C-alpha positions as a LaTeX table, in Angstrom:
\begin{tabular}{lrrr}
\hline
Residue & $x$ (\AA) & $y$ (\AA) & $z$ (\AA) \\
\hline
Met1 & 168.67 & 156.12 & 38.43 \\
Lys2 & 170.06 & 158.05 & 35.50 \\
His3 & 170.27 & 156.19 & 32.22 \\
Pro4 & 172.74 & 157.52 & 29.62 \\
Ile5 & 171.35 & 158.57 & 26.28 \\
His6 & 173.30 & 157.25 & 23.32 \\
Arg7 & 172.94 & 158.15 & 19.67 \\
Val8 & 174.11 & 156.27 & 16.63 \\
Asn9 & 176.23 & 158.52 & 14.41 \\
Ser10 & 176.94 & 156.09 & 11.59 \\
Phe11 & 177.14 & 152.45 & 10.63 \\
Glu12 & 178.81 & 150.21 & 8.08 \\
Val13 & 177.85 & 146.74 & 6.85 \\
Val14 & 180.94 & 144.61 & 7.56 \\
Gly15 & 179.54 & 141.13 & 6.94 \\
Pro16 & 176.33 & 139.13 & 6.68 \\
Tyr17 & 173.99 & 140.44 & 9.42 \\
Thr18 & 176.96 & 142.31 & 10.91 \\
Leu19 & 177.27 & 146.06 & 11.33 \\
Arg20 & 179.94 & 148.33 & 12.73 \\
Val21 & 178.02 & 150.98 & 14.65 \\
Ala22 & 179.60 & 154.29 & 15.72 \\
Phe23 & 178.13 & 156.30 & 18.59 \\
Asp24 & 178.18 & 159.93 & 19.66 \\
Asp25 & 180.64 & 159.17 & 22.50 \\
Glu26 & 183.17 & 158.02 & 19.86 \\
Ser27 & 182.79 & 154.34 & 20.79 \\
Glu28 & 182.03 & 151.58 & 18.28 \\
Gln29 & 180.43 & 148.17 & 18.40 \\
Val30 & 180.66 & 145.43 & 15.80 \\
Ile31 & 177.36 & 143.62 & 16.14 \\
Asn32 & 176.32 & 140.31 & 14.61 \\
Phe33 & 172.52 & 140.52 & 14.66 \\
Glu34 & 171.88 & 137.04 & 13.24 \\
Pro35 & 171.33 & 135.29 & 16.62 \\
Val36 & 168.52 & 137.70 & 17.53 \\
Leu37 & 166.67 & 137.78 & 14.21 \\
Ala38 & 163.47 & 135.94 & 15.09 \\
Gly39 & 159.84 & 136.69 & 15.63 \\
Glu40 & 157.35 & 138.78 & 13.73 \\
Leu41 & 159.38 & 141.99 & 13.76 \\
Phe42 & 163.01 & 140.84 & 13.56 \\
Gly43 & 162.53 & 137.50 & 11.74 \\
Pro44 & 162.02 & 139.15 & 8.33 \\
Leu45 & 165.52 & 140.64 & 8.67 \\
Arg46 & 166.92 & 137.14 & 8.03 \\
Asp47 & 166.37 & 138.13 & 4.40 \\
Leu48 & 169.82 & 139.59 & 3.85 \\
Thr49 & 168.54 & 141.94 & 1.16 \\
Leu50 & 166.11 & 143.47 & 3.66 \\
Phe51 & 168.70 & 143.47 & 6.45 \\
Asn52 & 171.16 & 145.39 & 4.28 \\
Lys53 & 168.56 & 148.12 & 3.66 \\
Val54 & 169.16 & 149.34 & 7.21 \\
Arg55 & 169.27 & 153.09 & 7.59 \\
Leu56 & 169.98 & 155.64 & 10.28 \\
Asp57 & 166.88 & 157.41 & 11.55 \\
Pro58 & 167.81 & 161.10 & 11.85 \\
Glu59 & 165.30 & 161.78 & 14.64 \\
Ala60 & 165.68 & 158.67 & 16.82 \\
His61 & 169.43 & 158.36 & 16.10 \\
Thr62 & 169.22 & 154.60 & 15.78 \\
Leu63 & 169.19 & 151.88 & 13.15 \\
Val64 & 165.84 & 151.21 & 11.48 \\
Trp65 & 164.51 & 148.92 & 8.78 \\
Ser66 & 161.61 & 149.42 & 6.38 \\
Asn67 & 159.48 & 146.76 & 8.16 \\
Gly68 & 159.48 & 148.84 & 11.36 \\
Ala69 & 162.25 & 146.95 & 13.17 \\
Asp70 & 164.66 & 149.00 & 15.23 \\
Phe71 & 166.84 & 148.72 & 18.32 \\
Asp72 & 167.18 & 151.18 & 21.17 \\
Pro73 & 170.50 & 153.02 & 20.71 \\
Ala74 & 171.41 & 152.26 & 24.35 \\
Thr75 & 170.95 & 148.55 & 23.64 \\
Leu76 & 173.21 & 148.82 & 20.61 \\
His77 & 175.79 & 150.79 & 22.58 \\
Asp78 & 175.91 & 148.19 & 25.36 \\
Trp79 & 175.24 & 145.16 & 23.14 \\
Ala80 & 177.41 & 142.76 & 25.17 \\
Glu81 & 175.22 & 143.41 & 28.21 \\
His82 & 171.98 & 142.73 & 26.31 \\
Val83 & 172.77 & 140.07 & 23.71 \\
Glu84 & 172.14 & 137.06 & 25.95 \\
Ala85 & 168.65 & 138.28 & 26.90 \\
Leu86 & 167.91 & 139.14 & 23.27 \\
Gln87 & 168.99 & 135.66 & 22.13 \\
Lys88 & 166.79 & 134.07 & 24.80 \\
Gln89 & 163.84 & 136.15 & 23.60 \\
Ala90 & 164.57 & 135.18 & 19.98 \\
Arg91 & 164.55 & 131.47 & 20.92 \\
Gln92 & 161.17 & 131.95 & 22.60 \\
Trp93 & 159.79 & 133.68 & 19.50 \\
Asp94 & 161.09 & 130.83 & 17.32 \\
Ser95 & 159.49 & 128.19 & 19.56 \\
Val96 & 156.12 & 129.98 & 19.44 \\
Ala97 & 156.28 & 130.17 & 15.64 \\
Ala98 & 157.13 & 126.46 & 15.27 \\
\hline
\end{tabular}
């Protein structure tokens, strides 16, 4: 099974926890990350100051944060297909932390 490789070309902060992400195939996604920000790696991104320090990694061609958090570019590209599973995982991380 061949899996397409996607690369993030650019992004723009368009709201709290929300980014417009542009890909190398000229598509875009507007992604609200807030529902998936939980757990040891993604939970710290609930600090909006940290979240807004997102940058584009020039080698991996994806979004990265200074705490080591990142998302696979294919996941970002096809966010609608993955968001439900990511939200479920975030709820599990939150329940473990509680």
